[in-house]
PALUM-23549 format. One record per residue (C-alpha): residue in three letters; x negated, y negated, z; residue number from 1. Coordinates in nm, 4 decimals. Each point is the difference from the previous one (the first is absolute). Layout:
N
   type         c1         c2         c3   seq
    ALA          X          Y          Z   NUM
...
# end
This chain:
225
   type         c1         c2         c3   seq
    MET    -2.2202     0.2387     0.1989     1
    LEU     0.2729     0.2644     0.0398     2
    ALA     0.1333    -0.1869     0.3005     3
    GLY    -0.0647    -0.3374    -0.1612     4
    ALA     0.2672     0.0582    -0.2643     5
    LEU     0.2762     0.0373     0.2593     6
    GLU     0.1113    -0.3630     0.0178     7
    ALA     0.0391    -0.0354    -0.3757     8
    TRP     0.1643     0.3423    -0.0128     9
    GLN     0.2631    -0.1060     0.2532    10
    ARG     0.0751    -0.3199    -0.1936    11
    TRP     0.0467     0.1991    -0.3182    12
    ARG     0.2113     0.2671     0.1720    13
    ALA     0.2362    -0.2648     0.1395    14
    ARG     0.0807    -0.1111    -0.3537    15
    CYS     0.0746     0.3517    -0.1267    16
    VAL     0.3179     0.2056    -0.0011    17
    PRO    -0.0453     0.3575     0.1284    18
    ASP     0.1074     0.2604    -0.2553    19
    ALA    -0.0219     0.3762     0.0537    20
    ARG    -0.1082     0.0512    -0.3599    21
    GLN    -0.2471    -0.2886    -0.0009    22
    PRO    -0.1152    -0.0712     0.3587    23
    TRP    -0.1147    -0.3522    -0.0900    24
    ASN     0.2329    -0.1220    -0.2691    25
    CYS    -0.0401    -0.3776     0.0135    26
    SER     0.2866    -0.2141    -0.1205    27
    SER    -0.0544    -0.2212    -0.3039    28
    SER     0.0176    -0.3111     0.2180    29
    ALA    -0.2811     0.1350     0.2197    30
    ARG    -0.2133     0.0720    -0.3038    31
    ILE     0.0601    -0.3484    -0.1370    32
    ARG    -0.1064    -0.1612     0.3278    33
    TYR    -0.3276     0.1887    -0.0036    34
    ILE    -0.0648    -0.0752    -0.3652    35
    GLU     0.0418    -0.3717     0.0676    36
    ALA    -0.2659     0.0121     0.2736    37
    THR    -0.2611     0.1732    -0.2119    38
    PRO    -0.2820     0.1897     0.1726    39
    ALA    -0.2465    -0.1579    -0.2441    40
    GLN     0.0973    -0.3473     0.1173    41
    ARG    -0.0297     0.0974     0.3653    42
    PHE    -0.3400     0.1562    -0.0630    43
    ARG    -0.1308    -0.3125    -0.1762    44
    GLU     0.1302    -0.2157     0.2852    45
    ALA    -0.1791     0.2242     0.2500    46
    LEU    -0.3264    -0.0350    -0.1922    47
    THR     0.0370    -0.3774    -0.0034    48
    ALA     0.0768    -0.0053     0.3725    49
    LEU    -0.3319     0.1711     0.0793    50
    SER    -0.1920    -0.3167    -0.0825    51
    GLY     0.1980    -0.1857     0.2672    52
    ILE    -0.1049     0.2334     0.2832    53
    THR    -0.2847    -0.1758     0.1821    54
    ASP    -0.0792     0.2781     0.2477    55
    PRO    -0.2403     0.2379    -0.1823    56
    SER     0.1079     0.2957     0.2144    57
    GLU     0.3654    -0.0466    -0.0860    58
    ARG    -0.0869    -0.0700    -0.3645    59
    ALA    -0.1979     0.3252    -0.0198    60
    VAL     0.2824     0.2007     0.1572    61
    GLN     0.2636    -0.1429    -0.2340    62
    ALA    -0.2196     0.0376    -0.3081    63
    HIS    -0.0793     0.3603     0.0900    64
    GLY     0.3702     0.0729     0.0429    65
    LEU     0.0746    -0.1337    -0.3476    66
    GLN    -0.2915     0.1955    -0.1418    67
    GLU     0.1286     0.3257     0.1505    68
    ALA     0.3562    -0.0668    -0.1182    69
    THR    -0.1283    -0.0611    -0.3532    70
    LYS    -0.1938     0.3264    -0.0041    71
    ALA     0.2948     0.1949     0.1415    72
    SER     0.2383    -0.1404    -0.2625    73
    ALA    -0.2228     0.0370    -0.3061    74
    ALA     0.0812     0.3642    -0.0810    75
    HIS     0.3743    -0.0529     0.0477    76
    LEU     0.0022    -0.3099    -0.2206    77
    ARG    -0.1901     0.1824    -0.2745    78
    ALA     0.2571     0.2787     0.0115    79
    VAL     0.2927    -0.2451    -0.0145    80
    VAL    -0.1504    -0.1841    -0.2989    81
    GLY    -0.0671     0.3304    -0.1776    82
    GLU     0.3536     0.1296     0.0559    83
    SER     0.1524    -0.3318    -0.1059    84
    VAL    -0.2066    -0.0116    -0.3192    85
    ALA     0.1095     0.3565    -0.0805    86
    ASP     0.3648    -0.1057     0.0416    87
    LEU    -0.0526    -0.3061    -0.2206    88
    ARG    -0.1451     0.2123    -0.2818    89
    ASP     0.3549     0.1157    -0.0820    90
    ARG     0.0986    -0.3481    -0.1135    91
    MET    -0.3180    -0.2055    -0.0463    92
    SER    -0.3191     0.0368    -0.2009    93
    LEU    -0.3441     0.0012     0.1624    94
    ALA    -0.0576    -0.3496    -0.1384    95
    GLN     0.3206    -0.1299     0.1576    96
    ILE    -0.0834     0.1521     0.3372    97
    ALA    -0.3529    -0.1434    -0.0207    98
    GLU     0.1435    -0.3460    -0.0660    99
    LEU     0.2445     0.0426     0.2898   100
    LEU    -0.2804     0.0775     0.2458   101
    GLY    -0.2584    -0.2315    -0.1540   102
    VAL    -0.2547     0.2721    -0.0731   103
    SER    -0.1487     0.1620    -0.3100   104
    VAL     0.1711     0.2749    -0.1992   105
    GLN    -0.2984     0.2230     0.0796   106
    ARG     0.0581    -0.0493     0.3713   107
    ILE     0.3708     0.0863    -0.0344   108
    SER    -0.0928     0.3123    -0.1954   109
    GLN    -0.2299     0.1048     0.2859   110
    ILE     0.2748    -0.0612     0.2539   111
    ALA     0.2546     0.1926    -0.2067   112
    THR    -0.2166     0.3105    -0.0424   113
    GLY    -0.2401    -0.0190     0.2918   114
    LYS    -0.3673    -0.0945    -0.0282   115
    HIS    -0.0960     0.3361    -0.1479   116
    GLY     0.3067     0.0561    -0.2136   117
    ALA     0.2077     0.1910     0.2536   118
    ALA     0.2695    -0.1042     0.2426   119
    ARG    -0.1210    -0.0858     0.3491   120
    PRO     0.0750     0.2667     0.2625   121
    ARG     0.2495    -0.0773     0.2696   122
    PRO    -0.1549    -0.1357     0.3201   123
    SER     0.0119     0.2222     0.3073   124
    LEU     0.2525    -0.1077     0.2632   125
    ILE     0.0793     0.1278     0.3486   126
    TYR     0.3423     0.1529    -0.0574   127
    ALA     0.0541     0.2007     0.3196   128
    PHE    -0.1292     0.0289     0.3559   129
    ARG     0.0614     0.1823     0.3261   130
    VAL    -0.1205     0.0041     0.3595   131
    PRO    -0.1982     0.3239     0.0461   132
    GLY     0.1422     0.2194     0.2746   133
    GLU     0.3289    -0.1915     0.0180   134
    GLN     0.3011     0.1915    -0.1342   135
    PRO    -0.2119     0.2272    -0.2254   136
    GLY     0.0855    -0.0343    -0.3660   137
    ARG     0.1765    -0.3353     0.0307   138
    TRP    -0.1301    -0.2438    -0.2587   139
    TYR     0.1019    -0.3590    -0.0668   140
    GLY     0.0134    -0.1418    -0.3504   141
    GLN     0.0261     0.2273    -0.3040   142
    PRO    -0.2190     0.3024     0.0803   143
    SER     0.1281     0.2012    -0.2978   144
    ALA    -0.0858    -0.2745    -0.2519   145
    LEU    -0.3041     0.1965    -0.1244   146
    PRO    -0.0530     0.3768    -0.0265   147
    ALA    -0.2627     0.1811     0.2046   148
    GLY    -0.3491    -0.0496    -0.1374   149
    SER     0.0729    -0.3396    -0.1567   150
    TYR    -0.0341    -0.2151     0.3127   151
    GLN    -0.2547    -0.0620     0.2741   152
    THR     0.0361    -0.0227     0.3753   153
    GLY    -0.1697    -0.2096     0.2649   154
    ILE     0.0096    -0.0955     0.3665   155
    ILE     0.0007    -0.3557     0.1373   156
    ASP     0.0393    -0.1616     0.3401   157
    PHE     0.2822    -0.2463    -0.0533   158
    ASN    -0.0646    -0.3288     0.1810   159
    PRO     0.2188    -0.2798    -0.1418   160
    GLY    -0.1230    -0.2615     0.2449   161
    THR     0.2753    -0.2192     0.1433   162
    ASN     0.2570     0.1121    -0.2566   163
    PRO     0.2689     0.2236     0.1552   164
    SER     0.0114     0.3584    -0.1219   165
    PRO     0.1304     0.3247     0.1492   166
    TYR    -0.3247     0.1625    -0.1190   167
    ALA    -0.2452    -0.2496     0.1512   168
    GLY    -0.2962     0.1718     0.1608   169
    THR     0.0779     0.3415    -0.1494   170
    THR    -0.1928     0.2245    -0.2366   171
    LEU     0.1719     0.0461    -0.3355   172
    GLU    -0.0420     0.2667    -0.2644   173
    LEU     0.0502    -0.1463    -0.3478   174
    ARG     0.0738     0.1300    -0.3468   175
    TYR    -0.1107    -0.2142    -0.2922   176
    GLY    -0.0233     0.0405    -0.3731   177
    PRO     0.1064    -0.1405    -0.3404   178
    VAL     0.3709    -0.0541     0.0677   179
    PRO     0.1981    -0.2550    -0.2061   180
    ASP    -0.0598    -0.3580     0.1090   181
    ASP     0.3027    -0.1285     0.1918   182
    GLY    -0.0558    -0.3594    -0.1125   183
    LEU    -0.0723    -0.1413     0.3449   184
    PRO    -0.1280    -0.3567    -0.0644   185
    ALA    -0.3742    -0.0403     0.0471   186
    TYR     0.0361    -0.2577     0.2771   187
    LEU     0.2060     0.2466     0.2073   188
    GLN    -0.2423     0.2885    -0.0306   189
    GLY    -0.2024     0.1157     0.2975   190
    TYR    -0.3111     0.2117    -0.0313   191
    THR    -0.1834     0.2458     0.2202   192
    THR    -0.3040     0.2212    -0.0492   193
    VAL     0.0498     0.3741    -0.0435   194
    ASN    -0.2990     0.2274    -0.0556   195
    GLY    -0.2078    -0.3064    -0.0841   196
    VAL     0.2475    -0.1297    -0.2617   197
    ARG     0.2132    -0.3142     0.0281   198
    ILE     0.3585     0.0967    -0.0688   199
    ARG     0.3493    -0.1317     0.0609   200
    PRO     0.3310     0.1662     0.0901   201
    THR     0.3169     0.0048    -0.2052   202
    ALA     0.2823    -0.2338     0.1017   203
    ILE     0.1890     0.2816     0.1777   204
    VAL    -0.3055     0.1006     0.2033   205
    GLN    -0.0892    -0.3601     0.0851   206
    GLU     0.3573    -0.0664     0.1124   207
    GLU    -0.0098     0.3013     0.2315   208
    LEU    -0.3432    -0.0835     0.1411   209
    PHE     0.1254    -0.3439     0.1042   210
    ARG     0.3491     0.1072     0.1002   211
    GLU     0.1161    -0.1772     0.3148   212
    PRO    -0.0829     0.2227     0.2975   213
    GLY     0.3080     0.1644     0.1458   214
    THR     0.1964     0.0098    -0.3262   215
    GLU     0.0662     0.3105    -0.2095   216
    ALA    -0.2012     0.0736    -0.3127   217
    ARG     0.1868    -0.0519    -0.3281   218
    ALA     0.1311     0.3215    -0.1529   219
    SER    -0.2030    -0.0686    -0.3147   220
    ALA    -0.3185     0.0054     0.2093   221
    ARG     0.0652     0.3316     0.1803   222
    SER    -0.0776     0.3482    -0.1175   223
    SER    -0.0754     0.3352     0.1593   224
    ARG    -0.2130     0.1292    -0.2888   225
# end
């Protein structure tokens, strides 16, 4: 699914204005266009379209794809709802937020504090990578985002299928851990499996992984640490 997010990623990138301080700082007009075409509406339309597929093989493939996308997005959506509810607490009561979302006050209380009364931990994200043996010490992404001992490492064989990438067919060493979520929309996120765990990269890492072959890496994605 890491490669499968490329097409949507490119559409989103085309609507964004590069900014050295915020690599993907979308203009307000771009945000408005995406809000108008809500992901929830597209997802419901996709579910409805399944019943019109007469070929059982094709229907199974499409249904499985939706199922996997739903599972991959669940954790991110929970985090977004939790963060949004926390922001709303500054100006709305639990009852008002519950009415806004159409759920019980008890449910909002659980979202606001976490199921067991504590804030949910940040999800682990791939925030840096390098090609072992190539320019020793050169990392891409934000390798200094976490101090030593607070992140994990892993090795993957990167095979993005038909999607172009300067790293296609290479072995990558990854760093991943609980870095701040960069807000990459769920439908743009690509996942891979590292040490038996499904995990996604940050926006900077994903941009570099699918950089057009032959072009230079962005300065924000390079590091020698």
